[in-house]
Every structure is written in structure tokens, then in C-alpha cells.
C-alpha positions in Angstrom: 122.7 -42.5 -158.0 120.9 -41.4 -161.1 122.4 -39.7 -164.1 120.7 -36.5 -163.2 122.2 -36.6 -159.7 125.7 -37.1 -161.2 125.2 -34.1 -163.5 124.0 -32.0 -160.7 127.0 -32.9 -158.6 129.5 -31.9 -161.2 127.8 -28.8 -162.6 129.5 -26.2 -160.2 133.0 -27.6 -160.9 132.3 -27.8 -164.7 131.1 -24.2 -164.7 134.3 -23.1 -162.9 136.5 -24.9 -165.4 134.6 -23.5 -168.4 134.9 -20.0 -166.9 138.6 -20.2 -166.3 139.2 -21.8 -169.6 137.3 -19.1 -171.5 139.2 -16.4 -169.6 142.5 -17.9 -170.6 141.4 -18.4 -174.2 140.6 -14.7 -174.5 143.9 -13.8 -172.7 145.8 -16.3 -174.9 149.0 -16.4 -172.9 152.2 -18.0 -174.3 151.3 -17.2 -177.9 148.4 -19.6 -178.0 146.2 -17.0 -179.8 147.6 -18.4 -183.1 145.5 -21.5 -182.6 142.4 -19.5 -183.5 138.9 -20.1 -182.3 137.5 -22.5 -181.2 140.8 -24.4 -180.9 142.4 -22.0 -178.4 139.3 -22.4 -176.2 139.4 -26.2 -176.4 143.1 -26.1 -175.7 142.8 -24.0 -172.5 139.5 -25.5 -171.2 140.8 -29.0 -171.8 144.0 -28.3 -169.9 142.1 -26.6 -167.0 139.7 -29.5 -166.9 142.6 -32.0 -166.8 144.2 -30.0 -164.0 140.9 -30.0 -162.1 140.6 -33.8 -162.3 144.2 -34.1 -161.1 143.5 -31.6 -158.3 140.4 -33.5 -157.2 142.3 -36.7 -157.0 145.2 -35.0 -155.1 142.8 -33.3 -152.8 141.0 -36.5 -152.0 144.4 -38.3 -151.2 145.5 -35.4 -149.1 142.3 -35.4 -147.1 142.7 -39.2 -146.5 146.4 -39.3 -145.7 147.1 -35.8 -144.3 143.9 -34.3 -142.9 144.2 -30.9 -141.3 147.1 -29.8 -143.5 147.1 -25.9 -143.4 146.1 -24.1 -146.6 149.5 -22.4 -146.9 151.1 -25.8 -147.3 148.3 -27.8 -149.1 147.6 -25.3 -151.9 151.2 -24.7 -153.0 151.8 -28.4 -152.9 148.7 -29.0 -155.0 149.8 -26.3 -157.6 153.1 -28.2 -158.0 151.5 -31.6 -158.1 148.9 -30.6 -160.7 151.6 -29.0 -162.9 153.3 -32.4 -163.5 150.4 -34.1 -165.4 149.4 -30.9 -167.1 152.9 -30.4 -168.4 152.8 -33.9 -169.7 149.6 -33.1 -171.5 151.1 -30.0 -173.1 154.1 -31.9 -174.3 151.9 -34.7 -175.7 149.7 -32.2 -177.5 152.7 -30.5 -179.1 154.1 -33.8 -180.2 150.8 -34.7 -181.8 150.6 -31.6 -183.8 154.1 -32.2 -185.1 156.1 -29.8 -183.1 157.6 -31.8 -180.2 159.8 -29.9 -177.7 163.4 -30.9 -177.1 164.2 -32.4 -173.7 166.1 -29.3 -172.6 162.9 -27.2 -173.0 160.7 -29.4 -170.7 161.6 -27.5 -167.5 160.7 -24.2 -169.2 157.3 -25.6 -170.2 156.8 -26.9 -166.6 157.6 -23.4 -165.3 155.0 -21.8 -167.6 152.4 -24.4 -166.6 153.2 -23.9 -162.9 152.6 -20.1 -163.2 149.1 -20.8 -164.6 148.5 -23.5 -162.0 149.5 -21.1 -159.2 147.0 -18.5 -160.5 144.1 -21.0 -160.8 144.9 -22.6 -157.4 144.9 -19.1 -155.8 141.5 -18.3 -157.4 140.2 -21.7 -156.1 141.5 -20.9 -152.6 139.7 -17.5 -152.7 136.5 -19.2 -153.9 136.6 -21.8 -151.1 137.6 -19.3 -148.5 134.7 -17.0 -149.4 132.2 -19.8 -149.2 133.5 -21.0 -145.9 133.6 -17.5 -144.4 130.0 -16.8 -145.4 128.7 -19.7 -143.3 131.4 -20.3 -140.6 129.7 -18.0 -138.0 126.2 -19.4 -138.6 127.1 -23.1 -139.1 125.6 -25.3 -136.4 128.3 -25.8 -133.8 127.4 -29.4 -133.1 128.2 -30.5 -136.7 131.8 -31.0 -137.5 133.5 -28.8 -140.2 134.6 -31.9 -142.0 130.9 -32.3 -143.0 129.7 -28.7 -143.2 132.6 -27.5 -145.3 131.6 -30.0 -148.0 128.0 -28.7 -148.2 126.9 -25.7 -150.3 126.5 -22.5 -148.3 122.7 -22.7 -148.4 122.7 -25.9 -146.5 125.3 -25.2 -143.8 123.0 -23.5 -141.4 120.1 -25.9 -142.0 119.0 -28.7 -139.6 120.5 -32.1 -140.4 117.8 -34.7 -140.9 119.5 -37.7 -142.3 122.6 -39.1 -144.1 122.2 -41.6 -146.9 125.0 -43.5 -148.6 124.8 -43.8 -152.4 127.7 -45.7 -154.0 130.8 -43.6 -153.3 128.8 -40.5 -152.5 126.7 -39.4 -149.5 123.3 -37.6 -149.8 122.9 -35.2 -146.9 119.2 -34.5 -146.1 118.5 -31.2 -144.4 115.6 -28.8 -143.6 116.7 -26.7 -146.6 117.0 -29.6 -149.1 119.6 -32.3 -149.9 122.9 -32.5 -151.6 125.3 -35.2 -152.8 128.9 -34.9 -151.5 131.9 -37.1 -151.7 132.3 -38.5 -148.2 132.0 -41.8 -146.4 128.9 -42.4 -144.2 131.2 -43.3 -141.2 133.1 -40.0 -141.5 129.8 -38.0 -141.7 128.4 -39.9 -138.7 131.5 -39.0 -136.7 131.1 -35.3 -137.7 127.5 -35.4 -136.5 128.2 -37.4 -133.3 127.0 -34.5 -131.1 123.5 -34.7 -132.6 121.1 -37.2 -131.2 120.7 -39.8 -133.9 121.3 -43.4 -134.9 122.3 -45.6 -137.8 119.1 -47.2 -138.8 120.5 -49.2 -141.8 123.9 -49.9 -143.3 123.4 -47.0 -145.6 121.3 -44.6 -143.4 121.8 -42.4 -140.3 118.8 -40.5 -139.0 118.6 -37.5 -136.6 116.1 -38.1 -133.8 114.6 -34.6 -134.2 113.7 -35.3 -137.8 111.4 -38.3 -137.1 107.7 -37.6 -137.6 106.2 -41.1 -137.9 107.1 -44.8 -138.4 105.5 -47.8 -139.9 106.2 -51.5 -139.9 106.9 -53.5 -143.0 107.0 -57.1 -141.9 110.1 -57.7 -139.7 111.5 -54.4 -140.8 110.4 -50.8 -140.3 110.5 -47.4 -142.0 111.0 -44.0 -140.3 109.1 -41.1 -141.9 111.1 -38.0 -141.6 110.4 -34.3 -142.1 110.1 -33.5 -145.8 108.6 -36.8 -146.6 111.9 -38.7 -146.4 111.6 -42.4 -145.7 114.5 -44.0 -144.0 114.6 -47.8 -143.8 115.3 -49.6 -140.5 117.1 -52.9 -140.9 115.8 -56.0 -139.0 118.8 -56.0 -136.7 118.2 -52.3 -135.7 114.5 -52.6 -134.9 115.0 -53.8 -131.2 117.6 -51.1 -130.5 115.4 -48.3 -131.9 112.3 -49.7 -130.1 114.2 -49.4 -126.8 115.0 -45.8 -127.7 111.3 -45.1 -128.2 111.7 -44.4 -131.9 109.3 -47.1 -133.0 
């Protein structure tokens, strides 16, 4: 995955963090206005960013070990879990500037952090719910929600052309463009199992309806898909796809 791809993948989340951090900086709760600009902005944006990183890690672990947990359980749990490392960051920052909090005040700090965490988690839930609701009725019924829910709204109703594994990410090729998401190829293939398709290479899955042409490259082959996408076919898969009539 190129550097440009990585930047594109994190831009929406970074914009959300910057927006929430800026809002809190202007609001300046808990007497943080005394820090002055730009320090109050750096303070809140940094804490929100740290909380977002912790939330991403926690959400990934929850999806892996407790898939299907209802929102009314998962989001409150995440707000509490995020508050622990963020509270630690607040206490560390205060110790660095020379005003460490006594041990008895730590639970109070945790409570204040948790209040902010609940508010941000609620906004995140509303944001995710709005995006899901906008496409839930129009999403292709044959593609599992475990895949479509990870896609931006503009791609959820598009035809699926191919899945391409890139490091720890997955590039989803559709008739409306492509997008990088954090998902394993095997999980995405399971979500798309109702679509006629096949794994052509250890890092590629292709939908039959997307194939426009094919060419041979020695003992291997390449499938030409709609949109000019070229999907490799490994040597071991050539006989299988030839039997299907794909080659």
C-alpha cells in the first residue's frame, strides 16, 4: 500500500478527530481555557486523537472476539475502556507541567474524562448509524453487512468486482470505485459468498460478472475486469478456472 493510500484511508477519521478537538478547544471545559491558544487546541485534539486510537484498537478486538455485540452494550463498554488510557494521558501531562494530581483525585479525573468520552462515543454512534441507515435499504442483499458496513456510503450499492489483499488492509473494487478497508480477505470472501466468484490468487478474489477478458502470461494468467482492473491468476488456479470457463 502506497503512502497516498494510507493517507486517504485515515483522512476521514483525522478530520473527525480535528473537528471534535476544535469544538472542545473552543468550549474549553474543566478550566482548560487558561492554557491559551494554540495549546488548548493541541491539548484537546491530542487527547481526542489518543482516544480514537484506543477506540480503534478496542473496536478491532471486539469485532474479533465478540462479533455481533449490540450497540447498547458495545458503545458504553468502549466509552469506559477508552477513558482508562486517556485518564492516564491527562495525569501524565499534568505531572509533566509540574502540577501532578494526588492519588485521591484520580477517580475524579477519570469521571471527568469519562463524561467527555461518553459524549464523543455518542456522536460516533450517531455518525455511524446515519451512514448505515442511508444505505441499508439499498445495499445489495447478497453481500454480507460485515463487508458493506465497512465501505463508504457511495460504494455500498455498487456492484462488487474484486477483493484485493494489501498488507493488513483489503482493497474493495466496485463499479463505483475502490476503497481500502481493514478486513481480512477470508472474511470478505465469506461475506460475498452468495456472489458467483472465485479466489484467483492468494491475495485476489474476483466476481464472475466483472470479467471482460483474459490473457495468458506463461504458465499463469491475468483476468481483465471492468474498469481496467487486472487480477492475477496463480498457476495452481488456472485449471480450476479453465473448467469454469473463465479462461
